[in-house]
Residue, then its C-alpha position, 0 to 999 in steps of 0.5 A: m498669542e504672546k502678550a507682547d503681540i497683544l500690546a503692540q496691536r492695541s498700541a497700533r489701534l490707539r495711535p490714530l485716536r491719540q493723534a486726533a486728540f493732539g490735533f484738537l488740542l492744538l487747534g483749541l488753544p487759541a480759542l481757549g485764550i480768546v475765551t479767557a481774554f473776554g472772560v475778564a470783567p465781562g460787561t464792564s462800561v467805562i461810562d459808569v465810572p464816577q468822574a470828578t474835576v479837582e482844581q487846586a491853586i499852586d504857588l509858583p516862585e517868581f522867576a526874575p531875570q538874572a543879571a549877566p556875570p561880570a565880564r572878564y577878559v584874559t590876555q597874556e604877553r611875553v616880556l621883551r627886552g627893554d620892557t617896563v611894568a607899566a608898558l606890559l600892563d598897558r599891553l595887557g589892557v590893565r587900566d587900573p592905577r591902584a593896581m600899579e600902586f599896589l605892585r609898587a608898595d606890596r613886598k611880594g607884588s614888587t617882585i615883578f619890578r626886580k625880576l622882569v626877565p625877557g621871555k617870561t610870560l604875564q597873564a592878566e584878567t581884567g574887568a569891563e573897565g580894565e580893572l585888574l582882577t588877577l595878574r600872573y607872572y610866570l617865573g620858571d617853576s613858580v608864579l607870582e599871582v595877584t588876585r582881587t578879593a573883597e578886602g582888595l588886592v593880595a599877592r602870593d607865590r605859588a608853584v606852577d601846577a602843570l607840565p607842558r603838553t606835546f602837539q604834533k602837526s603837519a602842513t603844506i605851503r600854499s602861499s606863505l608859512f603863516a597861511a599854512t600854520d593858520a590852516a593847521g591850527i599852529p600858533d603864530a609864535v610856533a610859526m616864528q620859531i619854525a622860521r628861526v630854526f630853519a632860517t640858516d637854510i631857508d629864506f622864508h621871503s624868497d625860498l618858499r615854494k608851493g607844495d613845500r611841507f613841514t612837520v613839527v612836534y611842539e609844546m604848549l604850556y598849561d597851568a591848572g588847565e589854562l593855556l599859557g602859550p607855546g613852549r619849545i619846538l622839540a622836533a621839526e622837518f621842513v621839505n623846501d624845494g625837494r631838500v629835507h631839513t631836520a631839527v631836534l632839540f637837545s641839551d648842549g651839555e652846558g645847561g642850554e638847549t640847541h636844535y641840531a640836524l639828525d646828523g648832529s650838525n648844529r642848526a644854527k650858524a655863528f651869525l644870523r643871515s638877517p638880523v630883522e625878523f620877517s623883513r625883506v631886502s630893499s637894497g643890496f650890496g654894491s654900487r647904487f644911486h643914493p636916494v638922498l645924496r642923488n649920486w652913484r656911490a658904493h653901498t657897503g651893506v644891505d638894507f632890510a625894509a621893515p615897519k618902524g619899531t621892529r626889533v633889530l637882533a644881534a647877528a652873533d655873540g659879541h660886545v658892543l663897540s659903540a651905540g649912539w649917533r653916527n652921522g649918515y647912519g643916524n642911530a647906530v650900533e656896532i658889535k665886535h664878534g670873535g676873530s676879526i668880524s664886526t657888524l653895524y646896524g644903522h638908521l635905528s629909531g632907538f636902542a634896546s634897554g642896556i645897550r651901550a659901549g661894552t655891553r655883552v650880547r648874545q645872538g638874537d638879543p634885541i639891540g635896537f628898533v628899525g627907524a629912519t634916522g640919518l640919511a634915510t627916506g623911510p624906515h629900514l635897517h642898514y646892516e654891514f658885515k666887516v672882516s678885518g675892516m673890509h666890507q663883505d656882502p652879508m647875504k653872500v659871505a660864507l657863515p661858519k656853522a656853530a659847534p655840532v653835538p659834543p663827542h661825549l654826548r653823541a650816543q645820547f643824541q643818537d637815541a634822541a634823534a631816533d625818537a624824534s625821527a620816529k615821531l615825525a614819521v608818524v605825523r607824516a603818515v597820519q597827514a598822508a592818510r587824511f588825503e587818501 
């Protein structure tokens, strides 16, 4: 027999033994583990371990209740035409005569009196008693800052630290513009800008419809992380009763900025349709029964009902022909505009600072305040629009549009309009996705 056959036979005889040994090993491993586990410290009893109780006094610090930090209140206001520093500090809640004395006497602090510009922002931090802690007056690229130190008030100039931040919102009209902007978290000042931008096409008292919608891209101004207030509307779209109105902010080439529609036409008209913000027409143009004289006579203008003190705005650029008492009109301002057009504003409670015969005004400048002087039964503005001395209905007369985008800036504007249109489309898409 060959050697290979012998080895094969031996291997075959040993195979059952190997398999049995392997199986025994597998079955025995858990038992070995148990034996090992029970083989650690056999017979150990925890009862026999010595125990002792240790007591040690520890001195704890006394925790006295801490006094609450002093109250600080932050408020801000925009400078209005005719404002004074005293009036601004009063609106800001500053009840600190020494602060006024400091501003008058300090070389830097007195800047606020020399550079009180309408539209600029003041921010004040006051204490619980109205004492001035910090005052910031934002002058374009710089800030006049007055702070209270241990030695007293100190004034300094510093640069504005932050750039505007851009916000994008969309909303639907359910009842009013302000209700919609409140629901969307849009500041009231931005809502006012929306109304001004689209005022030439939409009467926000009578034209709004439930389901109208708008989209707006706007700035909020921050300085060192602190919110200063709203900035500009960069782009907006308003769908009113199915008609789409658009606005894009673009430099007019003369150092200013103007809102244009996407086709390059100017959003503004040469004249405001209503010279009082958020008022209502209480008496129209034409024949009417006079509420004071108690007879029928021609009503040569339109009456806008508004609370006493509401600002009255110049309807267009021009110069003041007269400002003073004018018989039945009471306190009145008359403005001469380009061509043969003039406007008159009656029953004013007072005049804005600097308004007198010969004063140049720009569209939207405050010229006075709603009142009830002259032949009036309640506070309202009487507004007249005359062409070549002939009275016209201010609500129906055709108002010329302002100049469109200049031809040499057209290519630049197309790029800006395309960018604005893309942003508005994204905001609309996001808003639609929220309700799917």
